C-alpha positions as CSV (number, residue, x, y, z in Angstrom):
1,M,143.7,50.9,101.7
2,K,146.1,48.2,102.6
3,V,146.4,44.5,101.5
4,L,148.4,41.9,103.4
5,M,149.7,39.2,101.1
6,I,150.9,35.8,102.4
7,N,153.3,33.8,100.2
8,A,153.5,30.2,101.3
9,S,156.0,29.1,98.7
10,P,159.5,28.1,99.9
11,R,160.9,29.7,96.8
12,P,161.5,33.4,97.2
13,N,161.2,34.1,93.5
14,G,159.1,31.3,92.4
15,N,155.8,31.2,90.5
16,T,153.8,32.1,93.5
17,A,155.8,35.3,94.0
18,L,155.4,36.0,90.3
19,A,151.6,35.7,90.6
20,L,151.5,38.0,93.6
21,R,153.7,40.6,91.9
22,E,151.2,40.8,89.1
23,M,148.6,41.7,91.7
24,E,150.9,44.2,93.4
25,R,151.3,46.2,90.3
26,V,147.6,46.6,89.9
27,F,147.1,47.4,93.6
28,A,149.8,50.1,93.3
29,E,148.0,51.7,90.3
30,A,144.8,51.7,92.4
31,G,146.5,53.4,95.3
32,V,146.4,50.3,97.5
33,E,149.4,49.6,99.7
34,T,150.7,46.0,99.9
35,E,152.9,44.1,102.3
36,T,154.0,40.5,101.6
37,V,154.9,38.0,104.4
38,R,156.8,34.9,103.2
39,I,156.2,31.8,105.3
40,G,157.1,29.0,102.9
41,S,160.5,28.3,104.3
42,L,159.6,28.7,108.0
43,A,158.9,26.0,110.5
44,V,155.3,26.7,111.5
45,R,153.8,24.6,114.3
46,G,150.3,23.4,114.1
47,C,147.5,24.4,116.6
48,I,147.6,22.2,119.8
49,A,144.2,23.3,121.1
50,C,145.7,24.6,124.3
51,G,143.4,27.6,124.7
52,H,146.2,30.0,125.5
53,C,145.1,32.5,122.9
54,F,141.8,33.0,124.8
55,E,143.7,34.1,127.9
56,A,146.6,35.9,126.3
57,G,145.1,37.2,123.1
58,K,147.8,35.6,121.0
59,C,149.1,32.1,120.2
60,V,151.3,30.2,122.7
61,F,153.9,29.7,119.9
62,D,155.5,33.1,119.5
63,D,156.4,33.0,115.8
64,V,155.4,34.4,112.5
65,V,151.7,33.9,113.3
66,N,151.9,36.4,116.2
67,E,154.1,38.7,114.1
68,T,151.5,38.7,111.3
69,A,148.4,39.1,113.5
70,P,148.6,42.9,113.9
71,K,149.3,43.3,110.2
72,F,146.2,41.3,109.5
73,E,144.1,43.4,111.9
74,A,145.3,46.7,110.2
75,A,144.7,45.4,106.7
76,D,141.6,46.0,104.6
77,G,142.2,42.8,102.6
78,L,144.1,39.5,102.8
79,V,145.6,37.6,99.9
80,V,146.7,34.0,100.6
81,A,148.8,32.4,97.9
82,T,150.2,28.8,98.0
83,P,151.8,26.2,95.7
84,V,149.7,23.1,95.3
85,Y,151.0,19.9,97.0
86,Y,149.2,16.7,96.4
87,G,146.1,18.5,95.1
88,S,145.9,20.6,98.3
89,P,147.3,23.7,99.9
90,S,150.8,23.4,101.4
91,G,150.9,22.1,105.0
92,T,152.7,25.3,106.0
93,I,149.8,27.6,104.9
94,E,147.1,25.5,106.5
95,T,148.8,25.4,109.9
96,F,149.6,29.1,109.6
97,L,146.0,30.0,108.8
98,D,144.5,27.6,111.4
99,R,146.5,29.5,114.1
100,L,146.2,33.0,112.6
101,F,142.4,32.9,112.4
102,Y,141.8,31.0,115.6
103,S,144.2,33.0,117.8
104,T,143.1,36.5,116.6
105,H,139.9,37.6,118.2
106,F,139.5,41.0,116.5
107,D,136.5,41.4,114.2
108,K,137.3,40.3,110.6
109,T,133.9,41.4,109.3
110,M,134.1,42.9,105.8
111,K,137.9,42.5,105.4
112,V,138.2,41.2,101.8
113,G,139.8,37.9,101.3
114,A,141.3,36.3,98.2
115,S,143.1,33.0,97.7
116,V,145.6,32.1,94.9
117,A,146.7,28.6,93.9
118,V,149.8,27.9,91.8
119,C,150.3,24.5,90.4
120,R,152.0,22.4,87.7
121,R,148.9,20.9,86.4
122,G,146.0,19.9,88.8
123,G,144.7,20.5,92.2
124,A,144.2,24.3,91.9
125,S,140.5,24.4,92.3
126,A,140.5,22.1,95.4
127,T,143.2,24.3,96.9
128,F,141.2,27.4,96.1
129,D,138.1,26.0,97.8
130,A,140.1,25.0,100.9
131,L,141.6,28.4,101.4
132,N,138.4,30.3,100.9
133,K,136.8,28.5,103.9
134,Y,139.0,30.6,106.2
135,F,137.3,33.8,104.8
136,T,133.7,32.5,104.7
137,I,133.7,31.4,108.4
138,S,134.9,34.9,109.4
139,N,132.3,37.3,107.7
140,M,134.9,38.2,105.1
141,P,133.7,38.8,101.5
142,V,135.6,36.8,99.0
143,A,137.0,38.6,95.9
144,S,136.4,36.9,92.6
145,S,138.0,37.1,89.2
146,Q,137.3,36.0,85.6
147,Y,138.3,32.4,86.4
148,W,139.3,30.5,89.6
149,N,142.3,32.2,91.0
150,S,145.1,29.9,89.7
151,V,148.3,30.2,87.8
152,H,150.2,27.4,86.2
153,G,153.9,26.7,86.1
154,R,156.4,24.2,87.5
155,E,160.0,25.5,87.0
156,Q,160.8,29.0,88.3
157,G,159.4,31.7,86.0
158,E,157.2,29.4,84.0
159,A,154.1,31.1,85.2
160,A,155.1,34.1,83.1
161,Q,153.9,32.0,80.1
162,D,150.4,31.5,81.6
163,A,148.8,34.6,80.0
164,E,145.3,33.7,81.2
165,G,146.5,33.0,84.7
166,L,148.3,36.4,85.0
167,Q,145.3,38.1,83.5
168,T,143.2,36.4,86.2
169,M,145.5,37.8,88.8
170,R,145.2,41.4,87.4
171,T,141.4,41.1,87.3
172,L,141.4,39.7,90.8
173,A,143.4,42.7,92.1
174,R,141.2,45.2,90.3
175,N,138.0,43.6,91.7
176,M,139.5,43.4,95.2
177,A,140.5,47.0,95.2
178,F,137.0,48.0,94.0
179,L,135.4,45.9,96.6
180,M,137.5,47.2,99.5
181,K,136.9,50.8,98.5
182,S,133.2,50.2,98.1
183,I,133.0,48.5,101.5
184,A,134.8,51.5,103.1
185,L,132.2,53.9,101.6
186,G,129.4,51.6,102.7
187,K,130.8,51.4,106.3
188,E,131.0,55.2,106.4
189,R,127.4,55.6,105.3
190,Y,125.7,52.6,106.7
191,G,128.0,51.0,109.2
192,L,128.5,47.3,109.5
193,P,125.7,44.7,109.2
194,E,123.7,44.0,112.4
195,T,125.0,41.1,114.4
196,E,123.4,38.5,116.6
197,E,124.7,36.6,119.6
198,H,126.3,33.5,118.2
199,A,124.1,30.4,118.5
200,W,126.5,27.5,119.2
201,T,125.2,24.1,118.2
202,H,127.7,21.2,118.7
203,F,125.4,18.3,117.6
204,I,125.5,16.5,121.0
205,R,122.6,15.6,123.2
């Protein structure tokens, strides 16, 4: 089992990293390998709807998105963690995920997704909802915890004082590990769910 973790904070050792490390320890105990990709300090271009990825199988902008794509394909689960800016995910993580999900055409069915929001005070649940939409449009089960996946803290290291938030991270990692292992057993015995040809309806006459 392998989980790919995306850290969208520009601070290498900030509260977002602290939350992810709490998950990493639980994953290690469960025998789940982890790899973290930090994108918060990178200049990530937004999608320009050029269609290049449909011809080349990768994004026209050859940056961290294309570097991450094969890691995502090889992973059993994806954790996306971001600081909250103005009650929403950071612009960096949204542009990154827009391009990562749109330009990768491999089947994401039954890869387990989890989102994590780190904030000073408010906006965590709105950020959590926005990030989960990438999973739920891709046939990816969403791992849950004992509370919405958020940790609170402003200054570096303050999240260590959020006992409930860190417990939520540990519970999330345990649930995610269990879900990935259960899906692997289910795929071995039953295979993936039956699929239908996609019915595209664009709401035009």
